[in-house]
DSSP file (Angstrom, degrees, kcal/mol; ACC not computed):
  #  RESIDUE AA STRUCTURE BP1 BP2  ACC     N-H-->O    O-->H-N    N-H-->O    O-->H-N    TCO  KAPPA ALPHA  PHI   PSI    X-CA   Y-CA   Z-CA
    1    1 A M              0   0    0      0, 0.0     2,-0.0     0, 0.0     5,-0.0   0.000 360.0 360.0 360.0 137.1  131.8   93.6  114.7
    2    2 A A     >  -     0   0    0      1,-0.1     4,-2.4     4,-0.0     5,-0.1  -0.345 360.0-127.0 -67.1 145.7  129.3   94.3  117.3
    3    3 A L  H  > S+     0   0    0      1,-0.2     4,-2.3     2,-0.2     5,-0.2   0.897 108.7  55.8 -61.6 -41.0  127.9   91.3  119.1
    4    4 A Q  H  > S+     0   0    0      1,-0.2     4,-1.4     2,-0.2    -1,-0.2   0.931 110.6  44.1 -58.4 -47.9  124.3   92.2  118.4
    5    5 A R  H  4 S+     0   0    0      1,-0.2    -1,-0.2     2,-0.2    -2,-0.2   0.871 111.7  54.9 -65.3 -36.5  125.0   92.4  114.6
    6    6 A M  H  < S+     0   0    0     -4,-2.4    -1,-0.2     1,-0.2    -2,-0.2   0.892 112.9  41.5 -64.0 -38.1  127.0   89.1  114.8
    7    7 A L  H  < S+     0   0    0     -4,-2.3    -1,-0.2    -5,-0.1    -2,-0.2   0.637  99.4  88.0 -85.6 -17.2  124.0   87.3  116.5
    8    8 A S  S  < S+     0   0    0     -4,-1.4     2,-0.2    -5,-0.2    -3,-0.0  -0.356  82.9  20.6 -77.9 164.6  121.3   88.8  114.3
    9    9 A G  S    S-     0   0    0     -2,-0.1     3,-0.1     1,-0.1    -3,-0.0  -0.552 123.7 -21.0  79.3-145.5  120.3   87.2  111.0
   10   10 A D    >>  -     0   0    0     -2,-0.2     4,-2.1     1,-0.2     3,-0.5  -0.880  54.7-166.4-104.9 103.9  121.2   83.5  110.5
   11   11 A P  H 3> S+     0   0    0      0, 0.0     4,-3.2     0, 0.0     5,-0.2   0.819  86.5  63.3 -60.4 -29.3  124.0   82.5  112.9
   12   12 A S  H 3> S+     0   0    0      2,-0.2     4,-1.4     1,-0.2     5,-0.1   0.928 106.9  42.0 -61.5 -42.2  124.5   79.3  110.9
   13   13 A K  H <> S+     0   0    0     -3,-0.5     4,-1.9     2,-0.2    -1,-0.2   0.923 113.9  52.3 -66.5 -44.8  125.5   81.2  107.8
   14   14 A S  H  X S+     0   0    0     -4,-2.1     4,-2.6     1,-0.2     5,-0.2   0.917 106.7  54.1 -59.7 -43.6  127.6   83.7  109.8
   15   15 A S  H  X S+     0   0    0     -4,-3.2     4,-2.5     1,-0.2    -1,-0.2   0.881 105.6  52.3 -57.9 -40.0  129.5   80.8  111.4
   16   16 A K  H  X S+     0   0    0     -4,-1.4     4,-2.3     2,-0.2    -1,-0.2   0.878 110.0  49.5 -62.2 -38.8  130.4   79.3  108.0
   17   17 A V  H  X S+     0   0    0     -4,-1.9     4,-2.6     2,-0.2    -2,-0.2   0.940 112.2  46.6 -65.8 -44.9  131.8   82.7  107.0
   18   18 A Y  H  X S+     0   0    0     -4,-2.6     4,-2.6     1,-0.2    -2,-0.2   0.893 112.9  49.9 -65.3 -38.8  133.9   83.0  110.2
   19   19 A L  H  X S+     0   0    0     -4,-2.5     4,-2.2    -5,-0.2    -1,-0.2   0.920 110.9  49.8 -66.7 -41.0  135.1   79.5  109.8
   20   20 A A  H  X S+     0   0    0     -4,-2.3     4,-2.3     2,-0.2    -2,-0.2   0.952 112.8  46.0 -61.2 -48.6  136.1   80.1  106.2
   21   21 A I  H  X S+     0   0    0     -4,-2.6     4,-2.5     1,-0.2    -2,-0.2   0.906 112.4  51.8 -62.0 -41.7  138.0   83.3  107.1
   22   22 A G  H  X S+     0   0    0     -4,-2.6     4,-2.1     1,-0.2    -1,-0.2   0.855 109.2  49.7 -63.8 -36.0  139.6   81.5  110.0
   23   23 A A  H  X S+     0   0    0     -4,-2.2     4,-2.4     2,-0.2    -2,-0.2   0.891 111.3  49.3 -70.7 -38.4  140.8   78.7  107.7
   24   24 A L  H  X S+     0   0    0     -4,-2.3     4,-2.2     2,-0.2    -2,-0.2   0.892 110.6  49.6 -66.7 -38.4  142.2   81.2  105.3
   25   25 A S  H  X S+     0   0    0     -4,-2.5     4,-2.3     2,-0.2    -2,-0.2   0.896 109.7  52.7 -65.2 -39.1  144.0   83.0  108.1
   26   26 A L  H  X S+     0   0    0     -4,-2.1     4,-2.1     2,-0.2    -2,-0.2   0.916 110.1  47.3 -60.0 -46.7  145.4   79.7  109.2
   27   27 A A  H  X S+     0   0    0     -4,-2.4     4,-1.7     1,-0.2    -1,-0.2   0.879 112.1  50.6 -63.7 -36.7  146.7   78.9  105.7
   28   28 A K  H  X S+     0   0    0     -4,-2.2     4,-1.7     2,-0.2    -2,-0.2   0.875 107.4  53.6 -70.5 -35.0  148.2   82.4  105.5
   29   29 A A  H  < S+     0   0    0     -4,-2.3    -2,-0.2     1,-0.2    -1,-0.2   0.911 109.1  49.0 -64.1 -40.5  149.9   81.9  108.9
   30   30 A I  H >< S+     0   0    0     -4,-2.1     3,-1.0     1,-0.2    -1,-0.2   0.859 108.3  54.5 -62.9 -35.6  151.4   78.7  107.5
   31   31 A A  H 3< S+     0   0    0     -4,-1.7     3,-0.2     1,-0.2    -1,-0.2   0.818 115.1  38.1 -68.5 -32.9  152.6   80.5  104.5
   32   32 A V  T >< S+     0   0    0     -4,-1.7     3,-1.4     1,-0.2     7,-0.3  -0.035  76.5 126.5-107.6  31.2  154.4   83.2  106.5
   33   33 A R  T <   +     0   0    0     -3,-1.0    -1,-0.2     1,-0.3    -2,-0.1   0.693  64.5  65.3 -61.2 -22.2  155.7   80.9  109.2
   34   34 A K  T 3  S+     0   0    0     -3,-0.2     2,-0.9     1,-0.1    -1,-0.3   0.755  89.9  68.3 -75.7 -25.0  159.3   82.1  108.7
   35   35 A D  S <> S-     0   0    0     -3,-1.4     4,-2.8     1,-0.2     5,-0.2  -0.833  74.6-163.0 -94.8 102.9  158.4   85.6  109.9
   36   36 A R  H  > S+     0   0    0     -2,-0.9     4,-2.2     1,-0.2     5,-0.2   0.888  82.9  47.6 -61.3 -44.7  157.8   84.9  113.6
   37   37 A E  H  > S+     0   0    0      1,-0.2     4,-1.8     2,-0.2    -1,-0.2   0.897 116.1  42.4 -63.0 -42.2  156.0   88.1  114.3
   38   38 A R  H  > S+     0   0    0      2,-0.2     4,-2.6     1,-0.2     5,-0.2   0.850 111.7  56.4 -73.8 -34.2  153.7   88.0  111.4
   39   39 A F  H  X S+     0   0    0     -4,-2.8     4,-2.6    -7,-0.3    -2,-0.2   0.916 107.7  48.9 -59.5 -43.8  153.1   84.2  112.0
   40   40 A R  H  X S+     0   0    0     -4,-2.2     4,-2.6    -5,-0.2    -2,-0.2   0.923 111.7  48.6 -64.7 -43.5  151.9   85.0  115.5
   41   41 A R  H  X S+     0   0    0     -4,-1.8     4,-2.5     1,-0.2    -2,-0.2   0.945 113.4  46.1 -61.4 -47.5  149.5   87.7  114.3
   42   42 A E  H  X S+     0   0    0     -4,-2.6     4,-2.6     1,-0.2   -13,-0.2   0.874 112.7  50.9 -62.5 -40.3  148.1   85.5  111.6
   43   43 A L  H  X S+     0   0    0     -4,-2.6     4,-2.4    -5,-0.2    -1,-0.2   0.891 110.1  49.5 -64.1 -40.6  147.7   82.6  114.0
   44   44 A L  H  X S+     0   0    0     -4,-2.6     4,-2.5     2,-0.2    -2,-0.2   0.937 112.1  48.2 -63.6 -45.0  145.9   84.9  116.5
   45   45 A D  H  X S+     0   0    0     -4,-2.5     4,-2.7     1,-0.2     5,-0.3   0.918 111.4  50.4 -57.9 -45.5  143.6   86.1  113.8
   46   46 A A  H  X S+     0   0    0     -4,-2.6     4,-2.7     1,-0.2     5,-0.2   0.909 111.2  48.2 -60.0 -43.3  142.9   82.5  112.7
   47   47 A G  H  X S+     0   0    0     -4,-2.4     4,-2.7     2,-0.2    -1,-0.2   0.910 111.4  50.3 -67.7 -40.2  142.1   81.5  116.3
   48   48 A L  H  X S+     0   0    0     -4,-2.5     4,-2.6     2,-0.2     5,-0.2   0.942 113.8  44.3 -60.6 -48.9  139.8   84.4  116.8
   49   49 A F  H  X S+     0   0    0     -4,-2.7     4,-2.3     2,-0.2    -2,-0.2   0.908 115.5  47.3 -66.5 -41.3  137.9   83.8  113.6
   50   50 A L  H  X S+     0   0    0     -4,-2.7     4,-2.5    -5,-0.3    -1,-0.2   0.911 111.6  51.5 -65.1 -39.8  137.7   80.1  114.2
   51   51 A G  H  X S+     0   0    0     -4,-2.7     4,-2.6    -5,-0.2    -2,-0.2   0.929 110.9  47.0 -58.8 -47.8  136.6   80.6  117.8
   52   52 A A  H  X S+     0   0    0     -4,-2.6     4,-2.7     1,-0.2    -1,-0.2   0.893 111.2  53.7 -63.6 -38.3  133.8   83.0  116.7
   53   53 A G  H  X S+     0   0    0     -4,-2.3     4,-2.1     2,-0.2    -2,-0.2   0.933 110.4  44.6 -64.7 -45.8  132.8   80.5  114.1
   54   54 A F  H  X S+     0   0    0     -4,-2.5     4,-2.2     2,-0.2    -2,-0.2   0.899 112.7  51.5 -65.6 -39.7  132.4   77.7  116.5
   55   55 A V  H  X S+     0   0    0     -4,-2.6     4,-2.8     1,-0.2    -2,-0.2   0.932 111.6  47.2 -60.5 -46.3  130.6   79.9  119.0
   56   56 A L  H  X S+     0   0    0     -4,-2.7     4,-2.2     1,-0.2    -2,-0.2   0.874 109.9  53.6 -61.7 -37.4  128.2   81.0  116.3
   57   57 A R  H  X S+     0   0    0     -4,-2.1     4,-1.8     2,-0.2    -1,-0.2   0.900 110.9  45.7 -64.6 -40.7  127.7   77.4  115.2
   58   58 A R  H  X S+     0   0    0     -4,-2.2     4,-2.7     2,-0.2    -2,-0.2   0.909 111.6  52.5 -69.7 -40.5  126.8   76.4  118.8
   59   59 A F  H  X S+     0   0    0     -4,-2.8     4,-2.3     1,-0.2    -2,-0.2   0.895 108.1  51.8 -60.3 -38.8  124.5   79.3  119.2
   60   60 A S  H  X S+     0   0    0     -4,-2.2     4,-2.1     2,-0.2    -1,-0.2   0.884 110.1  48.2 -61.5 -43.8  122.8   78.3  116.0
   61   61 A Q  H  X S+     0   0    0     -4,-1.8     4,-2.3     2,-0.2    -2,-0.2   0.920 112.3  48.7 -67.7 -44.0  122.3   74.8  117.3
   62   62 A L  H  X S+     0   0    0     -4,-2.7     4,-2.5     1,-0.2    -2,-0.2   0.878 110.8  50.8 -63.5 -37.0  120.9   76.1  120.7
   63   63 A K  H  X S+     0   0    0     -4,-2.3     4,-2.4    -5,-0.2    -1,-0.2   0.914 111.0  48.1 -67.8 -41.6  118.6   78.4  118.9
   64   64 A A  H  X S+     0   0    0     -4,-2.1     4,-2.3     2,-0.2    -2,-0.2   0.884 112.3  49.8 -67.4 -36.8  117.2   75.6  116.7
   65   65 A E  H  X S+     0   0    0     -4,-2.3     4,-2.4     2,-0.2    -2,-0.2   0.941 111.2  48.5 -64.0 -47.7  116.8   73.4  119.8
   66   66 A K  H  X S+     0   0    0     -4,-2.5     4,-2.9     1,-0.2    -2,-0.2   0.903 111.0  51.0 -61.9 -41.3  114.9   76.1  121.6
   67   67 A R  H  X S+     0   0    0     -4,-2.4     4,-2.6     1,-0.2    -1,-0.2   0.925 111.2  47.6 -63.7 -42.2  112.6   76.7  118.6
   68   68 A R  H  X S+     0   0    0     -4,-2.3     4,-1.8     2,-0.2    -1,-0.2   0.885 111.8  51.3 -66.1 -36.8  111.8   73.0  118.3
   69   69 A E  H  X S+     0   0    0     -4,-2.4     4,-1.0     2,-0.2    -2,-0.2   0.954 112.5  44.7 -63.1 -50.7  111.1   72.9  122.1
   70   70 A L  H >X S+     0   0    0     -4,-2.9     4,-0.7     1,-0.2     3,-0.6   0.896 113.3  51.0 -60.1 -41.4  108.8   75.9  121.9
   71   71 A E  H 3< S+     0   0    0     -4,-2.6     3,-0.5     1,-0.2    -1,-0.2   0.817 104.2  57.3 -66.9 -30.2  107.1   74.5  118.8
   72   72 A S  H 3< S+     0   0    0     -4,-1.8    -1,-0.2     1,-0.2    -2,-0.2   0.743 105.3  52.4 -71.5 -22.4  106.5   71.2  120.5
   73   73 A Q  H << S+     0   0    0     -4,-1.0    -1,-0.2    -3,-0.6    -2,-0.2   0.630  96.1  82.4 -86.7 -13.7  104.6   73.0  123.3
   74   74 A L  S  < S-     0   0    0     -4,-0.7     2,-0.1    -3,-0.5     5,-0.0  -0.615  91.3-103.5 -88.7 149.1  102.3   74.8  120.9
   75   75 A P    >>  -     0   0    0      0, 0.0     4,-1.9     0, 0.0     3,-0.6  -0.383  32.4-113.6 -64.8 152.0   99.2   73.0  119.5
   76   76 A E  H 3> S+     0   0    0      1,-0.2     4,-2.1     2,-0.2     5,-0.2   0.848 115.4  54.3 -57.9 -37.8   99.5   71.9  115.9
   77   77 A W  H 3> S+     0   0    0      1,-0.2     4,-2.0     2,-0.2    -1,-0.2   0.855 106.9  51.3 -69.9 -32.2   96.9   74.3  114.7
   78   78 A A  H <> S+     0   0    0     -3,-0.6     4,-2.3     2,-0.2    -1,-0.2   0.906 109.5  49.6 -71.0 -39.6   98.7   77.3  116.2
   79   79 A V  H  X S+     0   0    0     -4,-1.9     4,-2.3     2,-0.2    -2,-0.2   0.915 112.5  48.5 -60.6 -44.3  102.0   76.3  114.6
   80   80 A D  H  X S+     0   0    0     -4,-2.1     4,-0.8     1,-0.2    -1,-0.2   0.876 111.5  49.7 -64.1 -37.6  100.2   76.0  111.2
   81   81 A A  H  < S+     0   0    0     -4,-2.0     3,-0.2     2,-0.2    -2,-0.2   0.872 112.1  47.1 -68.8 -39.9   98.6   79.4  111.7
   82   82 A I  H  < S+     0   0    0     -4,-2.3    -2,-0.2     1,-0.2    -1,-0.2   0.908 118.1  40.2 -68.3 -43.5  101.9   81.1  112.5
   83   83 A T  H  < S+     0   0    0     -4,-2.3    -1,-0.2    -5,-0.2    -2,-0.2   0.494  89.7 116.9 -88.0  -2.9  103.8   79.6  109.7
   84   84 A S  S  X S-     0   0    0     -4,-0.8     4,-1.5    -3,-0.2     5,-0.1  -0.229  72.4-123.1 -68.8 160.8  101.1   79.8  107.0
   85   85 A E  H  > S+     0   0    0      1,-0.2     4,-2.3     2,-0.2     5,-0.2   0.885 111.4  54.9 -67.5 -41.1  101.6   82.0  103.9
   86   86 A S  H  > S+     0   0    0      1,-0.2     4,-2.4     2,-0.2    -1,-0.2   0.861 104.9  53.4 -64.4 -34.4   98.4   84.0  104.7
   87   87 A A  H  > S+     0   0    0      2,-0.2     4,-2.2     1,-0.2    -1,-0.2   0.920 109.5  47.7 -67.1 -43.0   99.7   84.9  108.2
   88   88 A S  H  X S+     0   0    0     -4,-1.5     4,-2.0     2,-0.2    -2,-0.2   0.877 111.8  49.9 -67.5 -36.6  102.9   86.3  106.8
   89   89 A K  H  X S+     0   0    0     -4,-2.3     4,-2.6     2,-0.2    -1,-0.2   0.901 109.5  51.9 -65.2 -40.3  101.1   88.3  104.2
   90   90 A G  H  X S+     0   0    0     -4,-2.4     4,-2.3     2,-0.2    -2,-0.2   0.900 109.7  49.2 -63.4 -38.8   98.8   89.7  106.9
   91   91 A V  H  X S+     0   0    0     -4,-2.2     4,-2.3     2,-0.2    -1,-0.2   0.916 111.6  49.9 -64.5 -42.1  101.8   90.7  109.0
   92   92 A Q  H  X S+     0   0    0     -4,-2.0     4,-2.5     2,-0.2    -2,-0.2   0.918 110.4  49.2 -59.8 -46.0  103.3   92.4  106.0
   93   93 A T  H  X S+     0   0    0     -4,-2.6     4,-2.2     1,-0.2    -2,-0.2   0.919 112.4  47.1 -58.9 -48.7  100.1   94.2  105.2
   94   94 A I  H  X S+     0   0    0     -4,-2.3     4,-2.3     1,-0.2    -1,-0.2   0.909 111.5  52.2 -62.5 -43.6   99.8   95.5  108.8
   95   95 A A  H  X S+     0   0    0     -4,-2.3     4,-2.5     1,-0.2    -1,-0.2   0.917 110.2  47.6 -62.3 -45.3  103.4   96.5  108.8
   96   96 A K  H  X S+     0   0    0     -4,-2.5     4,-2.3     1,-0.2    -1,-0.2   0.890 110.7  51.9 -64.6 -37.4  103.0   98.5  105.6
   97   97 A Q  H  X S+     0   0    0     -4,-2.2     4,-2.1     2,-0.2    -2,-0.2   0.909 111.3  46.7 -63.9 -42.4   99.9  100.2  106.9
   98   98 A R  H  X S+     0   0    0     -4,-2.3     4,-1.4     2,-0.2    -2,-0.2   0.888 111.7  51.2 -67.2 -40.1  101.7  101.2  110.1
   99   99 A L  H  X S+     0   0    0     -4,-2.5     4,-0.7     1,-0.2    -2,-0.2   0.886 109.9  50.1 -64.6 -39.3  104.7  102.5  108.1
  100  100 A R  H >< S+     0   0    0     -4,-2.3     3,-0.8     1,-0.2    -2,-0.2   0.916 109.1  51.5 -63.9 -42.4  102.5  104.6  105.9
  101  101 A S  H 3< S+     0   0    0     -4,-2.1    -1,-0.2     1,-0.3    -2,-0.2   0.784 111.3  47.5 -70.9 -23.2  100.7  106.1  108.8
  102  102 A R  H 3< S+     0   0    0     -4,-1.4    -1,-0.3    -5,-0.1    -2,-0.2   0.564  90.9 108.4 -88.8  -9.3  104.0  107.1  110.5
  103  103 A S  S << S-     0   0    0     -3,-0.8     3,-0.1    -4,-0.7    -3,-0.0  -0.188  86.3 -76.2 -68.6 167.8  105.4  108.6  107.3
  104  104 A E        -     0   0    0      1,-0.1    -1,-0.1     3,-0.0     2,-0.1  -0.217  55.0-105.0 -58.1 143.9  105.9  112.3  106.9
  105  105 A P        -     0   0    0      0, 0.0    -1,-0.1     0, 0.0     3,-0.1  -0.397  44.7 -93.0 -68.3 149.3  102.6  114.2  106.2
  106  106 A E        -     0   0    0      1,-0.1    -3,-0.0    -3,-0.1     2,-0.0  -0.381  45.5-107.8 -63.8 140.8  102.2  115.3  102.6
  107  107 A P        -     0   0    0      0, 0.0    -1,-0.1     0, 0.0     3,-0.1  -0.320  37.5-102.7 -67.1 150.0  103.4  118.8  101.9
  108  108 A E        -     0   0    0      1,-0.1     3,-0.1    -3,-0.1     0, 0.0  -0.357  45.3 -91.3 -70.1 154.1  100.8  121.4  101.4
  109  109 A P        -     0   0    0      0, 0.0    -1,-0.1     0, 0.0     2,-0.1  -0.325  54.8 -92.3 -64.5 149.6  100.2  122.4   97.8
  110  110 A E        -     0   0    0     -3,-0.1     2,-0.3     1,-0.0     0, 0.0  -0.358  42.5-153.9 -68.7 136.8  102.3  125.4   96.8
  111  111 A R        -     0   0    0     -3,-0.1    -1,-0.0     1,-0.1     2,-0.0  -0.745  20.0-106.3-105.6 157.1  100.7  128.7   97.4
  112  112 A S     >  -     0   0    0     -2,-0.3     4,-2.0     1,-0.1     5,-0.2  -0.262  32.0-106.6 -77.2 166.0  101.5  131.8   95.5
  113  113 A F  H  > S+     0   0    0      1,-0.2     4,-2.9     2,-0.2     5,-0.2   0.917 120.8  56.1 -59.1 -43.3  103.4  134.7   97.0
  114  114 A R  H  > S+     0   0    0      1,-0.2     4,-2.0     2,-0.2    -1,-0.2   0.891 106.6  48.2 -59.5 -42.9  100.2  136.7   97.3
  115  115 A D  H  > S+     0   0    0      2,-0.2     4,-2.0     1,-0.2    -1,-0.2   0.892 111.9  49.4 -68.2 -37.8   98.4  134.0   99.3
  116  116 A R  H  X S+     0   0    0     -4,-2.0     4,-2.4     2,-0.2    -2,-0.2   0.929 110.9  49.8 -60.1 -48.6  101.3  133.7  101.7
  117  117 A A  H  X S+     0   0    0     -4,-2.9     4,-2.4     1,-0.2    -2,-0.2   0.891 109.7  51.7 -58.7 -40.7  101.5  137.4  102.2
  118  118 A R  H  X S+     0   0    0     -4,-2.0     4,-2.7    -5,-0.2    -1,-0.2   0.915 109.5  49.7 -59.7 -44.9   97.7  137.5  102.9
  119  119 A T  H  X S+     0   0    0     -4,-2.0     4,-1.7     1,-0.2    -2,-0.2   0.917 111.2  48.6 -62.8 -43.7   98.1  134.8  105.5
  120  120 A I  H  X S+     0   0    0     -4,-2.4     4,-1.0     1,-0.2    -1,-0.2   0.900 113.8  46.5 -61.6 -44.1  100.9  136.6  107.2
  121  121 A L  H  < S+     0   0    0     -4,-2.4     3,-0.4     1,-0.2    -2,-0.2   0.873 108.9  54.7 -68.9 -36.9   99.0  139.9  107.3
  122  122 A A  H  < S+     0   0    0     -4,-2.7    -1,-0.2     1,-0.2    -2,-0.2   0.861 105.4  54.0 -64.7 -33.3   95.9  138.2  108.5
  123  123 A D  H  <        0   0    0     -4,-1.7    -1,-0.2     1,-0.3    -2,-0.2   0.762 360.0 360.0 -71.0 -24.9   97.8  136.7  111.4
  124  124 A L     <        0   0    0     -4,-1.0    -1,-0.3    -3,-0.4    -2,-0.2   0.490 360.0 360.0 -73.9 360.0   99.1  140.2  112.4
């Protein structure tokens, strides 16, 4: 999985998924411990998933700390304005307007064969 996709979204939820997969891989490694090669592969997989889970968990904690730090530096009224329902609706409205303006232009109404032929002949 690409690092950018891994860090986007909610890293706290992603960390839980990775930790769960790592735990299952660890249980699977224990189940196949008699086959040395497969045991090593499963143990390596478990370690990688558990490691990624712990790293994402730490990233989530750092992200939350940084957010709290930034919010503590802002005035109370600015935090309220940013997190208010009306602000999020305003942002959504602006985004929708911009997306509509960037969309493809509407196709021209269909013209008859005769009209198209006249246009071509007029251009010659």
